N, C-alpha and C positions, 0 to 999 in steps of 0.2 A: 441450338441455344446460343452459340457464339455470335451468330448473325444477329439474333435478337438483342443480345447485350450490346454489340457494336452499334447497331442502328438506334438503340435507345439512347446511348451516350451521344451519338451524332445529333439526335433530335434535341436533347437537352442543350447541347452546344449551340445549335441554331437558335434556340429560344434565347439563350443568354446573349449571344453576339448581336442579335437583331432586336433585343428588348421586346420579345414577343411572349405571349402566354404559352407555357408548356401545358398541354392537356393531359393531366394525370388520369382523368377518366378514360380517355381514348387508349392510353397505354395500359391501364388496368385491364381493359377489354382485350388488348393484344396479348398481354402476359397470361391471361386466363384461358386463352384458346390454344388449340393444338397448333404448333408452329407451322405446319404445312398449310393450314387454313388461313394463315395471315401473310404468307410470303407472296408478294405481288411481283410478277415478272412483267416489267413494263413492255418490253418486246416479248411477246408470249411464247410459251413452250410449244404451243401448236399454232403455227402461223395461219392466220386467216387472210382473206383476200385484201383486207385493209393494210396488211403488213408486207405484201409482196414487194420485193426490191429494196426494202429498208436495210436488211442485212443479207448479203449475198453469199458469204463464205463463212464456214465454221459457225453455223447458226446456233447449235447447241452450246458451244463454248461461250459465245457472246450472250446468249440467253441467260446463262447462269453466272455471269460476271457480277461482282458486287455492285458495279455501277448501274446495272440493270434491275436491281432489286430494291424494293421498299417493303415496309411492313404496313399493312392496313387492317382495320377490323374486318372480320370474316365477311360480314354483310356487304361491305363495299368491294372487297376483293372478289367475291363471287359475282357481283354485279358487273364489274369491268372486264373480267375474264379475258377473252380474246378480242375485245373491241379494239378499234383503231386508236391511234394516239389522240386525235381530236376528241373522241367520246370519252376516253380515259381522263384527259386533262380537265374536262368539265367536272367529273366526279372528284378528281384530286383537289380542285379548287374549293369544293364544299366539304372537305374532311377537316378534322382537327389535327391531322398529322402535318407538321410543318415541312417535313422532307418532301411530301407530295406537292405541297404548294410551291416549294422551292423549285421543284422540277418544272412545273408549269411556268413559273416566272422566268426561268433561265433557258428553256428550250422550246423553240417554236415547233420543232418536229423531233421525232425520236428515231435514230438510226445508229449505224455503227459508230459514227463520229460522236454522237451524244453519249453513247455508252462508254466510249473511251475517255471522253472528257470528264464525265461524272466519276468514273473509276479512279482517275488521277486525282480528282478533288477529294474523294474519300480516302485515298492513300495519304494525301497531304494532311487531312484531318487526323488520321490515325497517328502519323508521325509526330504531329505537334501535341496531340492529346496525351499520348503515352511517352512523349519526349524522346522519340527515336531520331537519331541524327541521320539516318538513311545510309549509313555505311555498314 
């Protein structure tokens, strides 16, 4: 639930900062589903051939980092599953979830460095959103 709440607020912040439409309908869909059905691991929990070499150490750790997670409606989440980043990014572009579109716009590929970068961006968002000074 905490992940859902966090990413919901991040989505609202993306909409506000970029003057974009926040999709209440998409989020109602996500809120109504079982959380496990809506969590998308960009780098997948089960590595397919398309992901070989993208994350070479501590794969499970990086797979479950917040920077590697987004929430998607179940239908899209099921469709992208273990697909490679190129295939996933096509689906992300066509969703109403702004965080997914933001990932595609900001990352040409998805690997350890991308996960680390997005994790730090989400930590910065949390610190500013909840006015945490980092100490």
